[in-house]
C-alpha positions in Angstrom: -0.1 0.2 -0.1 3.0 2.2 0.4 4.1 2.1 -2.7 0.9 2.0 -4.4 0.5 5.8 -2.7 3.8 6.9 -4.6 2.0 5.6 -8.3 1.2 9.5 -9.0 4.2 11.4 -7.7 6.5 8.8 -9.6 4.5 9.9 -12.7 4.3 13.7 -11.9 8.5 13.4 -11.3 8.0 12.1 -15.1 6.2 15.2 -16.4 9.2 18.0 -14.4 11.9 15.8 -16.4 10.6 15.6 -19.4 10.2 19.6 -19.0 13.8 19.3 -17.7 15.3 17.3 -20.8 12.8 20.4 -22.8 14.8 23.3 -21.7 17.9 21.1 -23.0 16.8 20.3 -26.6 15.4 23.8 -26.7 19.0 25.4 -25.4 20.1 23.6 -28.3 18.3 24.8 -31.2 16.1 21.1 -31.6 12.7 22.5 -31.1 11.3 19.2 -32.8 12.5 17.0 -29.6 11.9 19.9 -26.8 8.2 19.9 -28.5 8.8 15.9 -28.3 9.4 15.8 -24.8 6.4 18.3 -23.9 4.0 16.1 -25.4 5.1 13.3 -23.2 5.3 15.6 -19.6 1.5 16.5 -21.0 0.8 12.2 -21.0 2.7 12.0 -17.8 0.8 15.4 -16.4 -2.4 13.4 -17.2 -1.6 10.2 -16.2 -0.7 11.2 -12.4 -4.1 13.1 -11.8 -5.9 9.9 -12.9 -3.4 7.7 -10.7 -4.5 9.7 -7.6 -8.6 9.3 -8.6 -8.2 5.3 -9.4 -5.7 5.0 -6.6 -7.0 7.0 -4.1 -3.6 8.3 -3.7 -3.9 12.3 -2.7 -1.4 14.1 -1.0 -0.6 17.4 -0.3 2.5 16.7 -1.6 1.6 15.9 -5.0 -0.2 19.2 -5.3 3.2 20.9 -4.8 5.3 18.5 -7.1 2.4 19.1 -9.2 2.2 22.3 -9.6 6.4 23.1 -9.5 6.8 20.2 -12.8 3.8 21.6 -14.3 5.8 25.3 -13.4 8.9 23.9 -15.7 7.2 22.0 -18.5 4.2 24.2 -19.6 6.1 27.6 -18.0 9.2 27.8 -18.3 9.9 25.5 -21.6 7.6 26.8 -24.2 8.6 30.5 -22.9 12.2 29.5 -23.5 10.8 28.0 -26.8 9.6 31.2 -27.8 12.3 33.4 -27.6 15.8 30.2 -28.9 12.9 30.5 -32.0 13.5 34.0 -32.1 17.0 33.9 -31.3 17.6 31.0 -34.7 15.0 33.2 -36.7 17.9 36.2 -36.5 15.8 38.2 -33.8 18.3 40.1 -31.2 18.8 42.4 -27.7 16.7 42.7 -25.9 13.1 41.9 -27.6 13.5 38.2 -27.9 13.4 38.1 -23.7 10.1 38.9 -23.5 8.3 35.3 -23.7 9.1 35.3 -20.8 6.1 37.1 -20.0 5.0 33.6 -20.0 6.6 32.1 -18.0 6.1 34.8 -15.2 2.1 34.5 -15.9 2.3 30.4 -15.7 4.1 31.0 -12.5 0.6 33.2 -11.8 -1.5 31.5 -13.0 -0.7 27.5 -10.7 -0.2 29.8 -7.8 -3.6 30.5 -8.2 -5.4 27.3 -9.0 -3.8 25.8 -6.2 -6.3 28.2 -4.1 -9.1 28.8 -6.2 -11.8 25.7 -5.1 -13.8 27.4 -7.6 -11.0 24.6 -10.6 -11.9 21.8 -9.8 -13.8 20.0 -12.9 -13.6 23.7 -15.6 -11.0 26.3 -14.9 -11.4 29.8 -15.2 -8.8 31.4 -17.2 -6.1 28.7 -20.1 -4.7 26.1 -18.1 -1.0 26.3 -18.5 -0.3 22.9 -20.8 -3.1 24.3 -23.1 -1.1 27.9 -23.1 3.1 25.5 -23.8 1.2 23.2 -26.1 -0.1 26.5 -28.1 3.8 28.0 -28.0 5.4 25.2 -28.6 3.3 23.5 -31.7 4.0 27.0 -32.4 7.6 26.7 -31.8 8.1 23.7 -33.4 6.4 24.2 -36.8 9.1 27.4 -37.7 11.4 24.9 -36.8 10.2 22.4 -39.3 8.7 24.4 -41.6 11.6 27.1 -42.4 9.6 28.8 -45.9 6.4 28.9 -43.8 5.1 32.3 -42.8 4.4 31.6 -39.8 8.4 31.3 -39.8 8.7 34.5 -41.5 7.0 36.1 -38.8 8.8 34.6 -36.0 11.8 36.1 -37.7 10.6 39.6 -36.6 10.6 41.6 -33.2 6.5 41.7 -32.3 4.8 38.3 -33.4 5.8 35.5 -30.4 6.4 38.4 -28.2 2.6 39.6 -28.6 1.7 34.9 -28.7 3.5 35.3 -25.4 1.8 38.3 -24.1 -2.2 37.8 -25.4 -2.0 33.4 -23.6 -0.1 35.2 -20.4 -3.1 37.3 -19.7 -4.9 34.7 -21.0 -3.9 32.1 -18.5 -4.5 35.0 -15.4 -7.9 35.6 -16.8 -11.8 34.9 -15.3 -12.4 33.5 -18.2 -14.5 29.9 -18.3 -13.2 26.8 -20.2 -14.5 24.0 -20.0 -11.8 20.6 -18.7 -11.4 17.3 -20.0 -11.3 16.0 -17.5 -12.8 12.4 -16.7 -14.6 12.6 -12.8 -17.3 11.2 -10.6 -20.5 13.5 -11.1 -18.5 15.3 -13.5 -20.6 16.3 -17.1 -17.7 14.9 -19.8 -19.9 15.4 -22.9 -21.6 18.7 -23.9 -22.7 20.6 -27.2 -19.8 22.4 -26.7 -17.3 19.3 -26.1 -18.8 17.4 -29.0 -17.7 20.1 -31.1 -14.3 20.3 -29.9 -13.9 17.1 -29.9 -15.8 16.1 -34.0 -13.4 19.4 -34.6 -10.0 18.4 -33.8 -10.7 14.8 -35.5 -11.6 16.7 -38.4 -8.0 18.3 -38.4 -6.2 15.2 -37.9 -7.3 13.7 -40.7 -7.0 16.4 -42.9 -2.7 17.2 -41.4 -2.2 13.2 -42.2 -4.1 13.7 -45.6 -1.8 17.1 -46.4 1.2 15.1 -44.9 1.3 18.2 -42.8 3.6 17.9 -39.2 1.8 16.9 -36.3 2.9 20.1 -34.2 0.7 22.1 -37.2 -2.8 20.3 -36.8 -1.9 20.4 -32.4 -1.1 23.9 -33.1 -4.9 24.6 -35.2 -7.1 21.9 -31.9 -5.9 24.2 -29.0 -6.6 27.5 -31.0 -9.8 26.0 -32.1 -10.1 24.9 -28.0 -9.5 28.6 -26.7 -11.5 30.4 -29.8 -14.9 28.2 -28.9 -14.7 29.6 -25.1 -14.5 32.5 -26.6 -17.0 32.2 -28.2 -19.9 30.1 -25.5 -18.6 33.2 -23.6 -19.8 35.6 -25.4 -23.1 34.1 -26.2 -22.9 34.0 -22.4 -22.9 37.4 -21.4 
């Protein structure tokens, strides 16, 4: 029984390890590898909560470890991927450090989430993994497709900093965002979630047919997620 209660924390530690390895890969300019580590961290981040629920192995340490791991994998790593992308695309000067704003907002978001009892199944503001996967997939796609329009924009001093600022503000906003957690008593499938899932599958299929890199599909799917939530929020208001 003592071993069982450590399983979720072990999975969380793998999240942290993937984030740290992603940071190293990003500094080396290997954005595709960094993105792979980020995706792996996201899988571990999903599995640790699932394991904790299935094994009834909740702990205060686990909650803090999860936030610390997320800060590395979904706060620091995506920020650095944007910084190094600007560097390798020829940007110079202090402007290339502006995407670090996202790391600061990610820390604030994670701290806020830990003390906000309203965010149990759904979220207020964009979750850090969502923000991270948008940045990571964007940096990876620019790396894989250096002749693309997005890559050309990345060579300007405004595009990636603007992405970081917008996502950073969404992280700490009060905009409701639906979650996809499997939890007792939580209605998982409703109209907005079904629309999101159907369109996500369509994006993946089109990406495969067009032989586009996976990072482009991930980028479009998570941008779609934010767009659906913003539209729902607009109609509710």
